[in-house]
Backbone bond lengths (Angstrom), bond angles and torsions (degrees), N, CA, C in turn:
res aa  C-N    CA-C-N  psi(-1)  N-CA   C-N-CA  omega(-1)  CA-C   N-CA-C  phi
1 M - - - 1.485 - - 1.516 109.16 -
2 K 1.325 116.19 124.49 1.443 119.82 177.39 1.534 109.44 -90.24
3 L 1.318 115.31 115.89 1.453 120.97 -179.88 1.499 109.43 -123.54
4 R 1.313 116.14 117.51 1.460 119.52 177.83 1.513 111.18 -116.60
5 K 1.322 117.02 -40.89 1.460 121.40 179.52 1.535 109.12 -99.77
6 I 1.326 116.95 121.12 1.453 122.29 179.45 1.516 108.43 -138.29
7 L 1.324 116.76 143.53 1.468 120.74 175.46 1.505 109.15 -81.91
8 G 1.349 115.32 121.29 1.442 121.24 176.60 1.520 110.06 -106.18
9 I 1.338 116.65 138.19 1.450 121.89 -178.21 1.529 108.78 -130.98
10 D 1.324 115.87 135.65 1.460 122.27 179.80 1.534 107.51 -116.80
11 I 1.357 115.64 112.70 1.459 121.56 -179.01 1.530 108.48 -92.26
12 G 1.333 116.53 114.56 1.454 120.76 -179.13 1.507 111.81 -116.70
13 G 1.321 115.66 173.84 1.453 120.82 -179.89 1.519 113.31 -69.64
14 S 1.340 116.72 -24.32 1.454 120.15 -178.53 1.526 113.48 -113.79
15 G 1.321 117.26 -23.71 1.464 120.51 -178.17 1.506 112.48 -153.34
16 V 1.348 116.11 152.10 1.465 123.75 174.50 1.534 106.39 -112.54
17 K 1.338 116.16 119.13 1.455 120.74 -172.33 1.530 109.52 -120.46
18 G 1.312 115.62 142.22 1.456 119.88 178.34 1.511 112.43 -141.98
19 A 1.333 114.78 156.46 1.474 122.14 174.99 1.520 108.39 -162.91
20 I 1.315 116.16 156.16 1.437 120.80 173.53 1.526 108.81 -83.01
21 V 1.335 116.03 133.07 1.465 122.09 -171.03 1.501 110.91 -115.91
22 D 1.318 116.34 139.01 1.464 122.31 166.95 1.534 105.50 -87.45
23 T 1.328 116.79 103.70 1.454 120.41 -172.69 1.533 112.57 -75.30
24 K 1.318 117.34 -12.76 1.453 119.37 176.29 1.517 111.85 -79.38
25 K 1.333 116.30 -36.14 1.462 120.94 -179.59 1.525 112.98 -100.81
26 G 1.330 117.67 -14.24 1.444 120.16 -176.28 1.506 113.39 70.17
27 E 1.317 116.29 36.81 1.471 122.05 -177.00 1.517 110.99 -124.17
28 L 1.348 115.08 149.17 1.455 119.61 174.30 1.531 108.98 -79.00
29 L 1.328 114.96 134.40 1.450 120.31 178.93 1.529 111.95 -95.82
30 T 1.327 115.82 -9.04 1.461 121.10 178.94 1.515 109.13 -134.69
31 E 1.313 116.74 169.15 1.446 121.42 169.75 1.527 108.24 -68.33
32 R 1.333 116.22 147.74 1.461 119.20 173.79 1.525 110.34 -65.88
33 F 1.307 115.70 140.10 1.460 121.63 174.78 1.522 106.87 -113.07
34 R 1.330 116.39 123.87 1.469 120.99 -173.74 1.515 111.01 -120.77
35 I 1.337 115.17 136.27 1.453 121.94 173.53 1.527 106.76 -126.15
36 P 1.326 118.60 132.16 1.473 119.85 178.06 1.528 111.38 -56.63
37 T 1.325 115.80 139.34 1.450 121.05 178.08 1.529 109.36 -62.12
38 P 1.332 117.88 125.68 1.465 119.43 -178.59 1.528 112.11 -62.83
39 Q 1.316 115.71 149.13 1.463 121.21 177.62 1.521 109.42 -122.73
40 P 1.322 119.20 120.90 1.470 125.52 -0.60 1.534 111.79 -72.46
41 A 1.320 114.73 150.95 1.462 120.13 -175.46 1.537 109.76 -86.88
42 T 1.326 116.05 67.96 1.451 120.81 178.52 1.525 111.06 -76.83
43 P 1.334 118.26 159.23 1.463 119.19 179.12 1.517 113.06 -56.41
44 E 1.319 116.99 -42.02 1.472 120.53 -177.37 1.541 111.06 -66.94
45 A 1.341 116.75 -39.54 1.459 120.31 179.54 1.529 111.24 -66.47
46 V 1.334 117.23 -41.96 1.459 120.00 178.96 1.529 110.64 -70.20
47 A 1.319 117.10 -35.36 1.459 119.62 176.20 1.524 111.15 -58.64
48 R 1.340 116.21 -37.77 1.474 119.64 178.16 1.523 110.28 -66.38
49 V 1.345 117.07 -33.66 1.458 120.10 178.32 1.533 110.03 -67.64
50 L 1.339 116.70 -41.43 1.463 119.53 177.43 1.520 110.84 -60.68
51 K 1.328 115.76 -37.55 1.468 118.43 177.64 1.516 109.92 -64.29
52 Q 1.355 118.30 -40.24 1.475 121.28 177.92 1.522 110.22 -60.52
53 I 1.324 117.10 -38.97 1.464 120.43 -178.51 1.518 110.61 -67.53
54 T 1.328 117.29 -42.19 1.473 119.24 177.94 1.532 111.03 -65.00
55 I 1.319 116.55 -36.78 1.465 119.60 177.06 1.527 110.18 -66.19
56 H 1.330 116.78 -42.18 1.453 120.98 179.23 1.531 111.51 -54.68
57 F 1.334 115.89 -42.08 1.449 119.63 -177.98 1.542 112.23 -92.60
58 D 1.332 116.72 2.86 1.471 121.63 -176.98 1.530 108.23 51.49
59 W 1.329 115.72 49.64 1.466 122.08 -169.64 1.532 111.10 -100.25
60 K 1.340 116.20 133.39 1.465 121.36 179.57 1.531 110.92 -124.11
61 G 1.320 118.24 -3.90 1.455 121.27 -174.08 1.525 112.87 -91.44
62 P 1.364 116.33 -162.78 1.458 120.44 -179.57 1.528 111.80 -69.83
63 V 1.331 114.63 152.87 1.466 122.83 -178.53 1.514 109.31 -131.45
64 G 1.324 116.03 138.64 1.460 121.05 171.12 1.530 108.45 -114.84
65 A 1.327 117.07 137.43 1.463 120.31 -177.69 1.513 110.62 -132.86
66 G 1.319 115.85 131.19 1.456 122.31 174.04 1.519 110.51 -94.19
67 F 1.327 116.11 133.52 1.466 121.26 -175.45 1.526 109.70 -126.30
68 P 1.366 118.50 138.57 1.452 121.15 -176.97 1.533 113.44 -78.85
69 G 1.321 115.29 72.06 1.465 121.08 178.68 1.508 110.02 179.13
70 V 1.330 116.30 170.19 1.452 121.01 177.40 1.523 109.46 -68.55
71 I 1.338 116.02 131.16 1.453 122.31 178.66 1.536 108.90 -122.00
72 Q 1.330 116.46 121.64 1.462 121.73 175.94 1.510 109.63 -120.12
73 Q 1.342 115.93 113.46 1.452 122.05 -179.72 1.534 111.13 52.38
74 G 1.321 116.24 39.79 1.453 121.51 177.17 1.512 115.38 85.24
75 V 1.344 116.80 -0.05 1.454 121.89 -179.13 1.509 110.88 -104.82
76 A 1.337 117.27 130.90 1.462 121.62 179.26 1.533 109.52 -77.10
77 R 1.344 115.94 132.46 1.456 120.67 178.56 1.523 111.78 -110.89
78 T 1.329 117.62 -21.94 1.462 122.24 176.58 1.525 108.27 -137.43
79 A 1.325 116.23 165.37 1.468 121.24 -179.11 1.531 109.07 -157.65
80 A 1.322 115.58 72.62 1.466 119.81 -169.63 1.523 114.02 -67.82
81 N 1.328 117.70 -40.49 1.462 119.89 -173.54 1.522 113.72 -115.17
82 V 1.309 114.90 15.62 1.463 120.41 174.50 1.530 108.79 -130.68
83 D 1.302 117.92 -161.75 1.471 120.59 -173.74 1.524 111.42 -82.47
84 N 1.352 116.85 143.07 1.466 121.24 -178.27 1.529 113.18 -63.25
85 S 1.312 117.29 -16.78 1.473 119.79 179.62 1.520 112.05 -66.61
86 W 1.338 118.38 -8.81 1.465 121.55 175.94 1.517 112.05 -70.04
87 I 1.293 118.01 -28.86 1.470 121.69 -169.61 1.526 110.27 -61.80
88 D 1.345 114.24 128.52 1.472 125.10 -179.98 1.525 113.97 72.57
89 K 1.346 117.43 12.06 1.448 121.20 173.41 1.541 110.07 -80.57
90 D 1.316 116.38 138.29 1.455 121.88 172.89 1.517 108.48 -81.46
91 L 1.326 116.19 95.88 1.469 120.02 -172.31 1.536 112.28 -73.88
92 N 1.328 116.34 -32.76 1.470 118.35 174.82 1.521 110.00 -55.97
93 K 1.330 115.60 -47.21 1.460 120.91 -178.41 1.525 112.00 -67.67
94 L 1.344 116.07 -46.23 1.476 121.45 -178.13 1.525 111.36 -60.23
95 F 1.319 116.81 -49.90 1.466 120.81 -175.69 1.530 111.72 -72.14
96 S 1.322 116.37 -35.67 1.474 119.22 178.19 1.526 110.52 -63.47
97 K 1.329 116.08 -41.53 1.468 120.10 179.27 1.520 110.33 -66.63
98 A 1.333 117.37 -41.07 1.462 120.82 -176.28 1.527 112.56 -68.53
99 T 1.325 116.82 -36.30 1.474 120.68 -174.22 1.521 113.39 -97.18
100 G 1.327 117.13 -20.11 1.454 118.77 -173.43 1.517 112.74 76.76
101 C 1.339 116.52 9.57 1.474 122.78 178.75 1.525 109.56 -116.49
102 K 1.310 117.42 159.44 1.463 120.36 174.95 1.522 108.43 -80.73
103 V 1.332 116.66 113.00 1.464 121.66 -175.28 1.528 109.89 -112.57
104 H 1.331 115.65 133.69 1.451 122.37 172.02 1.526 109.08 -117.11
105 V 1.327 116.05 131.24 1.456 121.88 -174.69 1.519 110.26 -109.99
106 V 1.324 116.49 142.76 1.461 123.05 -179.73 1.515 108.34 -140.20
107 N 1.317 117.95 156.82 1.458 121.16 172.06 1.539 109.21 -55.08
108 D 1.332 117.08 134.60 1.454 119.89 -173.37 1.512 114.28 -64.77
109 A 1.338 116.66 -37.96 1.469 119.11 178.74 1.531 110.83 -68.72
110 D 1.341 116.25 -38.85 1.459 119.07 177.05 1.523 110.54 -60.99
111 A 1.327 116.83 -39.48 1.462 120.71 177.13 1.522 111.12 -60.54
112 A 1.333 115.95 -48.00 1.475 119.56 178.98 1.508 111.27 -61.24
113 G 1.327 116.69 -40.44 1.460 119.70 179.85 1.518 112.81 -63.52
114 M 1.315 117.05 -43.13 1.459 120.64 178.81 1.530 111.33 -61.08
115 A 1.310 115.93 -40.51 1.468 119.16 178.21 1.515 111.50 -65.44
116 E 1.326 117.71 -41.36 1.475 119.97 -179.71 1.500 112.65 -68.89
117 V 1.333 117.72 -35.76 1.470 120.07 179.30 1.530 110.72 -71.29
118 K 1.329 116.46 -34.79 1.456 118.96 -179.07 1.522 113.21 -81.19
119 F 1.343 116.31 -41.64 1.471 119.69 -171.39 1.538 114.51 -123.16
120 G 1.303 118.81 -6.82 1.459 119.73 -169.86 1.530 115.66 -123.31
121 A 1.328 114.65 -134.97 1.466 121.79 -170.30 1.527 113.21 -69.91
122 G 1.330 117.73 -14.61 1.455 120.45 178.24 1.498 114.28 -100.63
123 N 1.325 117.40 1.06 1.473 120.69 -177.24 1.507 110.87 -62.86
124 G 1.331 116.13 125.78 1.454 121.75 177.19 1.520 114.21 80.45
125 E 1.330 119.21 -1.77 1.450 122.91 -178.36 1.515 110.51 -87.49
126 M 1.337 116.47 131.93 1.473 120.49 176.47 1.519 108.16 -107.80
127 G 1.314 116.68 -171.89 1.458 119.68 -175.26 1.512 110.78 79.32
128 T 1.314 116.08 -153.39 1.454 121.82 -178.52 1.528 110.84 -102.62
129 L 1.308 116.93 121.71 1.472 122.01 177.44 1.511 108.66 -110.88
130 L 1.316 115.59 134.84 1.466 121.96 173.72 1.529 107.93 -115.56
131 L 1.320 115.68 123.93 1.455 119.98 173.32 1.512 108.28 -112.50
132 V 1.328 115.85 132.56 1.467 122.05 177.60 1.529 107.75 -121.57
133 T 1.329 116.93 119.66 1.450 120.26 174.76 1.531 108.31 -94.77
134 V 1.320 116.47 127.98 1.463 122.22 -172.38 1.516 108.76 -114.08
135 G 1.339 115.77 116.47 1.449 120.59 178.13 1.503 109.51 -162.21
136 T 1.336 117.06 -122.36 1.461 120.45 174.18 1.530 110.27 -64.07
137 G 1.320 116.73 -34.69 1.457 122.82 176.05 1.509 110.40 -126.22
138 L 1.336 115.45 -170.52 1.457 122.67 172.72 1.511 108.10 -117.83
139 G 1.311 117.02 103.00 1.452 121.35 176.80 1.507 109.48 -85.67
140 T 1.324 118.41 137.84 1.453 121.50 -178.02 1.526 110.33 -126.89
141 V 1.335 115.19 136.99 1.461 121.39 178.90 1.511 108.42 -138.43
142 I 1.322 115.95 137.36 1.470 121.26 175.02 1.513 109.29 -122.91
143 F 1.331 115.52 133.73 1.463 122.24 171.54 1.527 107.55 -118.09
144 S 1.315 115.68 133.67 1.442 121.91 174.89 1.525 108.82 -113.25
145 N 1.318 116.35 109.64 1.466 121.41 -176.26 1.529 111.39 48.84
146 G 1.321 113.85 46.83 1.454 120.60 174.99 1.491 115.97 85.05
147 K 1.333 118.06 -4.10 1.481 121.90 -177.46 1.529 109.09 -101.75
148 L 1.327 115.95 130.49 1.462 122.66 -178.82 1.525 111.16 -75.50
149 V 1.338 115.24 136.61 1.467 120.65 166.29 1.533 105.07 -101.02
150 P 1.341 119.41 104.86 1.457 121.24 -167.67 1.513 114.57 -77.63
151 N 1.327 114.75 156.64 1.476 123.13 167.20 1.528 114.56 61.00
152 L 1.333 116.80 37.74 1.471 118.27 173.44 1.530 108.73 -78.15
153 E 1.324 116.45 141.30 1.451 121.28 179.09 1.531 109.35 -123.79
154 M 1.324 116.26 51.51 1.473 120.10 -173.88 1.522 112.01 -86.38
155 G 1.326 117.09 7.06 1.450 119.72 167.93 1.517 111.81 -72.71
156 H 1.314 115.99 -9.36 1.455 120.85 -177.32 1.527 114.38 -106.92
157 I 1.337 116.18 16.69 1.450 117.99 171.92 1.534 109.50 -62.52
158 L 1.307 117.00 160.73 1.454 120.41 -177.81 1.536 111.55 -87.57
159 L 1.329 115.69 131.46 1.462 122.25 169.93 1.525 106.81 -127.32
160 H 1.324 115.42 124.03 1.470 120.43 -177.13 1.520 112.15 55.08
161 G 1.327 115.19 35.94 1.459 120.63 175.29 1.500 115.60 79.08
162 A 1.322 117.47 9.94 1.461 120.53 -179.37 1.524 110.75 -135.92
163 D 1.320 116.01 164.38 1.462 122.37 176.50 1.516 110.37 -56.65
164 A 1.339 116.65 129.01 1.456 119.64 -178.54 1.514 113.17 -57.67
165 E 1.342 116.20 -27.82 1.476 118.53 -178.99 1.540 111.91 -67.24
166 L 1.328 116.73 -20.67 1.459 119.42 177.45 1.531 111.93 -84.90
167 Y 1.326 115.94 -5.50 1.448 121.31 -171.97 1.522 113.27 -118.55
168 A 1.326 117.41 -37.40 1.467 119.71 -166.82 1.527 116.21 -123.21
169 T 1.328 118.17 8.26 1.465 119.39 179.34 1.517 110.79 -82.98
170 D 1.335 115.35 167.27 1.457 120.33 173.40 1.531 109.20 -66.00
171 A 1.339 116.15 -33.49 1.468 119.54 177.08 1.529 111.47 -62.84
172 A 1.343 116.57 -38.55 1.465 120.73 176.99 1.511 111.32 -65.76
173 R 1.352 116.42 -36.45 1.470 120.21 177.21 1.518 110.40 -60.16
174 K 1.332 115.14 -45.57 1.465 119.40 -178.00 1.531 111.32 -70.08
175 K 1.323 115.99 -43.87 1.458 120.59 -177.89 1.523 112.32 -61.52
176 N 1.312 116.23 -41.30 1.465 121.51 -177.88 1.524 114.16 -92.44
177 E 1.375 114.63 4.91 1.464 121.40 177.72 1.526 112.20 52.31
178 L 1.346 114.56 47.85 1.456 120.96 -179.82 1.531 109.90 -86.92
179 D 1.336 116.66 142.52 1.462 118.81 170.58 1.528 108.39 -74.12
180 W 1.315 115.66 165.43 1.468 119.80 -174.87 1.516 112.07 -61.29
181 D 1.343 117.97 -39.12 1.472 120.10 -178.49 1.516 111.16 -63.62
182 T 1.316 116.97 -43.27 1.470 119.99 179.95 1.530 111.08 -66.08
183 W 1.330 115.31 -45.61 1.465 118.21 178.90 1.522 110.89 -63.45
184 A 1.326 118.50 -38.67 1.464 121.42 -179.79 1.515 110.86 -59.23
185 G 1.342 118.03 -36.22 1.454 121.22 175.90 1.530 111.67 -60.66
186 R 1.322 114.81 -41.11 1.474 119.64 178.82 1.523 110.53 -65.94
187 F 1.348 115.44 -47.86 1.456 119.39 -178.05 1.523 110.53 -63.89
188 N 1.330 117.38 -36.52 1.464 120.59 177.05 1.531 110.98 -62.05
189 E 1.320 116.74 -40.17 1.470 120.22 175.86 1.518 109.94 -56.79
190 Y 1.318 116.64 -44.37 1.446 120.99 179.88 1.540 111.09 -61.82
191 L 1.314 117.02 -46.40 1.469 119.64 -178.47 1.520 110.85 -65.29
192 L 1.327 117.95 -39.16 1.463 120.92 179.05 1.542 110.27 -62.73
193 R 1.320 116.61 -38.72 1.466 119.92 178.12 1.524 109.65 -67.60
194 M 1.322 116.54 -41.22 1.464 119.04 177.20 1.526 111.02 -62.48
195 E 1.313 116.21 -39.07 1.459 119.93 -179.76 1.546 110.09 -63.75
196 E 1.303 117.13 -36.42 1.466 119.95 177.45 1.526 110.94 -64.62
197 L 1.318 117.12 -32.02 1.463 121.68 -176.77 1.537 113.20 -86.22
198 V 1.319 116.37 -33.86 1.468 120.69 -169.22 1.531 114.44 -114.04
199 W 1.314 117.82 -33.11 1.475 124.69 -175.55 1.539 111.61 52.75
200 P 1.318 117.22 62.97 1.457 120.00 179.34 1.535 112.57 -74.58
201 D 1.311 115.56 156.45 1.461 121.59 174.03 1.527 112.07 -85.60
202 R 1.341 115.55 -19.39 1.459 121.31 -177.78 1.518 107.54 -157.69
203 I 1.325 116.52 140.72 1.441 121.87 178.41 1.530 108.63 -119.35
204 I 1.327 116.36 127.73 1.456 122.07 179.36 1.508 107.96 -111.61
205 I 1.329 117.16 130.02 1.456 123.01 178.51 1.529 109.41 -104.56
206 G 1.348 115.13 120.95 1.449 120.41 179.60 1.521 110.91 -122.93
207 G 1.337 115.95 -164.53 1.450 119.83 -177.81 1.527 111.74 81.94
208 G 1.322 115.65 -176.80 1.463 120.73 -177.53 1.509 113.73 -57.99
209 A 1.337 117.79 -35.97 1.459 121.42 -176.96 1.521 112.12 -68.41
210 S 1.336 117.49 -19.33 1.465 119.89 -178.26 1.518 112.21 -61.86
211 K 1.354 116.69 -22.63 1.451 119.81 179.18 1.521 112.66 -75.89
212 K 1.352 115.42 -12.30 1.471 121.19 -176.69 1.513 111.80 -111.71
213 G 1.320 117.33 25.98 1.464 121.43 -176.57 1.507 114.59 -54.51
214 D 1.344 116.88 -32.06 1.452 119.71 -179.64 1.520 113.06 -64.76
215 K 1.327 117.12 -16.18 1.451 121.22 -178.09 1.538 113.06 -90.55
216 F 1.356 117.14 -15.02 1.461 115.98 -175.84 1.535 115.96 -143.76
217 F 1.335 118.62 -14.55 1.475 119.00 -177.69 1.532 112.19 -58.34
218 H 1.329 117.06 -34.29 1.474 119.79 -176.37 1.529 111.69 -69.67
219 H 1.343 118.55 -9.44 1.453 121.64 177.44 1.526 112.50 -92.46
220 L 1.308 118.48 -7.30 1.467 122.17 -172.83 1.526 109.91 -86.07
221 T 1.333 115.88 133.22 1.465 120.50 -170.09 1.535 112.64 -124.71
222 T 1.306 118.15 26.18 1.463 120.53 178.68 1.522 110.00 -70.04
223 K 1.342 115.12 155.96 1.456 119.73 175.19 1.533 111.08 -69.54
224 A 1.310 116.10 -36.77 1.455 120.20 178.19 1.526 109.71 -74.58
225 P 1.314 117.58 141.43 1.461 119.51 175.73 1.520 111.71 -62.87
226 V 1.321 117.22 141.45 1.454 122.76 178.49 1.528 108.73 -111.22
227 V 1.340 115.86 128.09 1.471 120.15 -178.22 1.532 108.22 -131.12
228 P 1.319 116.92 152.48 1.483 119.97 176.38 1.517 110.34 -76.60
229 A 1.300 115.86 148.95 1.478 121.20 172.56 1.521 108.79 -63.49
230 K 1.292 117.49 133.66 1.456 121.38 -179.51 1.533 112.16 -71.43
231 L 1.328 115.51 -35.35 1.458 118.98 179.73 1.518 111.50 -84.13
232 M 1.338 115.71 -7.87 1.452 122.77 179.90 1.524 110.21 50.61
233 N 1.326 117.97 -134.86 1.463 117.80 -175.28 1.527 113.18 -84.46
234 E 1.325 117.63 14.11 1.449 121.92 170.08 1.524 111.61 -89.76
235 A 1.360 116.18 -12.86 1.450 120.90 -173.52 1.545 112.34 -59.52
236 G 1.330 117.51 -40.01 1.448 119.71 -178.58 1.522 112.96 -63.72
237 I 1.313 116.23 -37.23 1.463 121.26 178.76 1.531 109.96 -68.06
238 V 1.344 115.65 -46.45 1.472 120.05 -179.58 1.535 110.26 -62.98
239 G 1.341 115.69 -46.13 1.455 119.14 -178.13 1.514 113.12 -64.47
240 A 1.328 117.47 -37.83 1.461 120.69 177.49 1.514 111.08 -61.47
241 A 1.340 116.29 -41.90 1.458 120.31 176.71 1.525 111.41 -63.48
242 M 1.334 116.92 -38.45 1.470 121.05 178.22 1.530 110.92 -61.42
243 V 1.341 116.08 -41.28 1.475 120.85 179.78 1.519 110.14 -64.04
244 S 1.332 116.91 -44.18 1.457 120.78 179.49 1.532 110.40 -60.16
245 K 1.323 115.46 -42.59 1.472 119.18 178.98 1.531 110.56 -60.37
246 Y 1.335 116.58 -42.85 1.459 121.73 -178.14 1.536 110.16 -62.19
247 Y 1.329 117.67 -48.88 1.453 120.26 -176.83 1.523 112.44 -70.12
248 N 1.335 116.30 -34.68 1.457 117.85 177.21 1.518 111.57 -65.99
249 K 1.315 118.19 -33.20 1.454 121.39 175.50 1.525 110.87 -66.30
250 L 1.346 116.37 -42.01 1.441 120.73 179.81 1.531 111.47 -61.97
251 E 1.343 115.05 -37.75 1.447 120.52 -173.79 1.508 114.07 -87.24
252 S 1.348 116.19 -9.92 1.465 118.99 -177.81 1.528 111.78 -80.40
């Protein structure tokens, strides 16, 4: 099955974003369409949002969706920034039924990482790559010589006795009304701890905060070079579409 155009959707703690993707070039073919994440963000409520997105694009084909949690064979195992009712839900089945399209779900950070390695800041890079998506949470992805280590949840390591996501996310910056310099010190602590655990050759920063690199990159003191994601916050959409393409080929 030749699949080039696929609808990619990125499910976040604050918004659900979608666009049609050219999976050969790693580019969006449409403007992103965003709907605020429903509160509470139950599986059924988010499924209705995915249906709205497919209707917006008049889409009937395959869909890839990135979800902020561990995904095993389409089943959610964690749900850090959404509702706990997600846990153990078969999201492939739920979303496919809601939209009338064949949907494949993947961890959102893994999706962003795959897009960056194929089309962005990780293209052609060997060794150990660490990608951190910074937004409502801290998504973490590791590639070893181009191979993904899936479903890492290292945004939840402890810093000062608490979950790092409560200390070093962009959401924490906004909630605690921190200036960029103060927040950058916190985020640098997180990266230094990650470096002690992983020893990456290159660190890629993605997510919403990647657009503001000029405000905090100069505060980062890791041994590994830190670079912004080239696809920025489009990476999750592109990567989700790539995953859908992969699974549709396997199933064809």
